N, C-alpha and C positions, 0 to 999 in steps of 0.2 A: 488439338488444343488440350491443355491440361490445367485444371484449376490449381492455383497455388496462392499462398499468403506471403506477400513481400513485407518483411519486417525491417524497420529502420531504427537505428540507435544513434544517440548524439554524444552524451558525456563520455561514453566509453572510448570514443575517438581520441580523447586527450590523454590516454593512459600509457602512451609510449611503448616501451618494451614489455610492459605488463598487460598490454591490450589483449593478447590471446587468452589469458586467464579469465578476464572479464567476459570475453566473447563466449568461451566455453560455458561459463556459469550462466550466462543468459540463455544459451541453447538448452541447458539442463532445465532451467525454469520454464521455458516454453514447452518442453516435452511434458513436464509435470502438470502444467496448467491445462494441457489438452488431453491428458489421459482420460479414458482408455482408448481414444481414437488412435488408429495405427499410423501415426504421422512419421514422416522422415524430415529431420531438421538439418539443413545444409547451410554452411557459412561460406560466403564468397565476396571478397573485396568490399568490405564495409556494409554488407547486407546479410541478412539471414532469410532463407527461403524455407517455407514449411509446405511440404508436399503430402498428399494423401488425405486431405480433409474432404470428406464426402460433401457434395454440394448442399445437401439438406442440413448439414451441420455448420455451414460457413458463417451464418449469422451468429450462432452461439459461440463459435471459435473466435470470431472477431471481438465479441464482448469480453471473453476471457483474456484474450491477449492484450487488450487495452488496459487491463488491470495488472499486468506483469511489470514490476519495476525494472527499469533499464530500457524499456521500449519507448522510442519517441513517437512513432506512428506505424500504422499497418495499412496495407492496401490489398484487398482481394484482387488477384491478377490472373491473367492467362499466360501460360508458358507455351511458346511455339518455337519451331525451328527458325534459324536466322535467315529466313526467306521473306522478301519484301511482300509478296502476295499474302503470306500467312499473317504477317504483322498487320497489314491493312485489314484483313478479314477479322482478326481478333479485336482491333480497335473499333471497327464498325459494330461488332457484336456487343461490346461493352457500352458504347455510346447509345445504342438502341435500348439497352436495358436501363441506362441512366436517364434517358429521355421519356421513359414510360410515364404518362400522365402529365408531361410538361408541354405547354403550348409554345414556349420559347425559352432559350437558355443561351448563355455565353460560355465559351470555352477557350482554352489555350493548350497547345501541345508543348510538352517539355520532353527532351530526349537526353539520354546519357549513354555515350558510346564507350563502355569500358573496354570492349574488344576493338582496337583500332584497325583490325583487318577488315572490318565490315565496310563495304564500298561507300555507303553514304555517310557524310559527316552529320553531326548532331543538328546543325542549323538546317541542313537539307531535309533531314527527317521531319523536322517541325514544319517546314514550309510545304513540302509535298503532301504529307499526311493531313495537315490542316486543310489544304485545298480539296482533297478527296472527301474529307468528312463534310465540308460545306456543301459539296455537290450532292452527297447522299442524304443530308438532313437539312432541308430548307429552313427549319425552325431554329437552326443554330446560327450564332454570330460569333466572331472573334473579339475577345477582349483581353489584351495582353497585360492589363494592369490589375483588374479585379474581376476575373472570370468566375462564373458560377461553379465551374469544376475544371480540373485539369485532365488531359489525356496524356499519360506518361508512357514512354518507351525506354526500356533499359536493355541495351545490347551487351550481353555477358559472354563469357568464354564459351559456354556450352549452348545456351539458348537465349532467346529474346523474351522479355517480360513486358506485358502491356497492362495498364491499369487505368481506371477512370474515377477513382475515389481514394481519398486519404483520410484515415481516422486517427486523431491524436491519441497517444497512449499516456501512461502514467508518468513517464520520464524517470529520472533518478538512476540508481545503480541496482544491479541484480542482487537480490536478497542472498545473504551468506557471504558476500565478498568483503564485508567490513565488520566482522565479528558477531557477537551474540549478546543480547541484553534481555533483562527481565522487566516486563511492564507490570506495574501495579494497576490493575484494571478494576474499576468500580462499575456500577450500573449507570453512571452519568454520561454526560456529553463529552467531557474533556479527554479522559484517558484513552478511548479508542482513537481519537484524532492524534494524540501524542504518539501512540504506537504506530499509526500509519505514517507519520512524518519520519520517525526514526527508521522504520523499515524501508522507506523510500531511499534512504542513504545507504542501503545495502546491508543493513543490520538484521540478522536473524532474530525473531522475536519469540520469547516464551512469555507467559503471563501468570500472575498470581492474583487470586481474588479472596477476600476475607468475608466470611458470612457469620451472622450471629443468630442461629436458630435457637429458640422459636421466635425471636424478635424480628427476624427477616424470614420471608416465605420461600417456598419452593419456586414460585413464579419469579422471584427476584433472581434466584440461581439460574433459571432457564434464560432469563433476560441476558445475563452475563455470558452464558454460552452462546447465545445468538449474536451478541456483539463481537465475541471472539471469532465466530464463524465469518462475520462480515470482514473483520480484519484479515482473516486467513485467506479470503478471496483475493487479497492483494499480496500478502506477505508469505503465502504458502502455509503449510501446516504449522499450527501453533500449539505448543504444549501448555495446557492450562492446569494450574495447581489451585485447588479449592481448599482453603484453610479454615477450620473452625476457630472462631475468635471469641465466642461468648464468654468463656471463663476469664480470659484476660480482660475483656472489656468491662465485665462486672467488677473485677478486682480494682481496676483503675477508678471506676465510678464510686465504689464504696470506700476506698482507702486513700485516695489522692485528692488534692484540692480540686473542687468542681471546675474552677475557671481554667485549669490546666489539662482537663481530660482530653481535649482534641489533640493537643500537641503530644501528650504522652501516648495516646493511641497511635498516632502516626509514627512515633519512635519505635514502638513495639512492632508495628507492621513492617517497618524498614528492617529491623533486626531479623525478623523471620524471613522476609523476602531475600535478604542477603544470604542467609543460610541456604535457602532453596536455590538461589542463583549459583552459588559456588558448587553446589552438588550436581548441577546440570551443565556446568561449564560457561555460564553467562558471566560477562566481564563488567557489566554496569547495570544500574537500575534506571528505570524510566518512569516518570510520573506525569500526570496531566496538570500540574500546578501552574497557576498564572499569578504573578506577583500582585498582591493587594486584592485579589478577587474575593477571598473570605478571610476570616480571622487567622486561620492556620497557614496563610500564605503571605504573611508579611516577611520582610527580610529577617527579622529576629526569629520568627517561628520556623522559617526554612533553615536558618542556621542551627537551631536546636534540633531539627529533624536530621540534618546532615551529620550532626555530631554522633548520631547513634550507629553509623555504619562507616566502613572503610572503603567500600566500592564507590566509584564515581556515580553521581546521580545526574542524569540528563533530564532537563525540563524544556522540551522544544516549544512549549506554549508560553514560556515565562513572560514575554512581552506582548501577548495577544490580549485583546479585550473579548468579552463574551460574544459579541456579534461576529467577530472574525472567526472564533472557534465554531460557532453555530453554522456559519457559511461553509466551513470545511467539512463539518459533520454531515451536512446535507449533500455536499458534493460526493463524499465517499459512501453515502447511503446508510449511515448509522444513526442519524438524528431521530427518525421516527421510533426506532427501538429504544434509544436512550431516554426518551421522554415518557415511556410507559410508566404508570404510577405504582411501581413496586420498589419499596425502600431497600437500600443496602445498609451495611453496618455503619457507614460513615454518617448516616442521618439518625442513628439511634443514640440516645443518651447525649444529645447535643446540649452543652451548657447554655444557660440563659445569658450569661455575661462572660464569654470566653476571653482569655487574656490575648491581647493583640501584639504586645511587645514583651514576650517572656524573656527573663534573664536566664542564660544557659545554666548557671550554677544552681538557681532555684529549681529548674526542671530536673537536673541531675539528682538533687536531693529528694525531690518528690518521687522520682522513679525508684530511688534506693529504699524507700519506705516498704516496698513490697518485693519479695523474692519471686521474680517472674521466671526464673530459670527452668523450673520443672513444668510450668505452664507452657513455656515455649516448646520444650521437648514433646509434651503431649500434643500440642497443636500440630507440630511437624509430623509426628508419628501417625496422626489421624488425617493427614492431608490426602485428598483424593486427586488423582491425576487423570486428565482427559486429553487425548490427542485430537485436536479440532482441525478439520479440513474444510 
């Protein structure tokens, strides 16, 4: 018997003639997620099999694989020869492990015979193996509708694979199969969730963060790096650009109408983000904005922000309320880090009465009061780059 991880995918099945490209991309992402383990990733008839995971690393590998976008579910399995006695022995071994500490449990056998040369039909495998397991484990009972667990048997061309557990994965599409986008990441709850949602659709993510030292602390910077690392655990490595924004923010505060400072700040951030995005090959910008959540996220404010750039701006949270965003943040594991009390530059110099329905022409005129061109060049020149894994 050989330990192996059986990987299932769902949406990739719909890709027709392009399906091999998506499958190869998924196999690459699996290999990257499990490095430096010396694994061998094999694709066969709608499944991916990962060989070479040491038994002591199986739990860690399972957790990592469930974060790889494109994976529907995974099952730690045993690979054996296509011999009935070996199949039964493997099933009993897995059920014994599954029953540890259980007084009683229900199960159902499911079988998939991809190799039609195998003597037993799928329904016969289910019936005979189920009977043998009932004889060996008196605490077991059959429940074909809502079993506590499944015992799965897959008969493939080279081997048979037996499993007794299925863990749901992240779903979506393999990262890198649908382009490259630049995420504006703050230290808050929303933007990491937005990045997670876009990456789930197969988009490679880079990120840009604006800081205003000394008004924001080193701890705030570390917090953003930590949030990016959580995002990278799903999206693969993320290039993080840290942009000094103090000079621009002070100029806006001192020389522009106070009520418009938030919208003007967002416009300048978008301009710089677009410059950095184009330099690294990103094709769109991503923000965590949700319509009506704060003054800078009304339709009029978002229109004024969009006007500052030519790249498309994706806002995956646009129709979410805060409770929905918090739920997603907790699910991806970023919430506890996001609520750490370290301010980012978006919370510095907040006007007491921000404009909620800015007129685009007024915003353009206010921005034209100050020549930001050299400040933008200086900010980009002093930007720090980190590759976060």
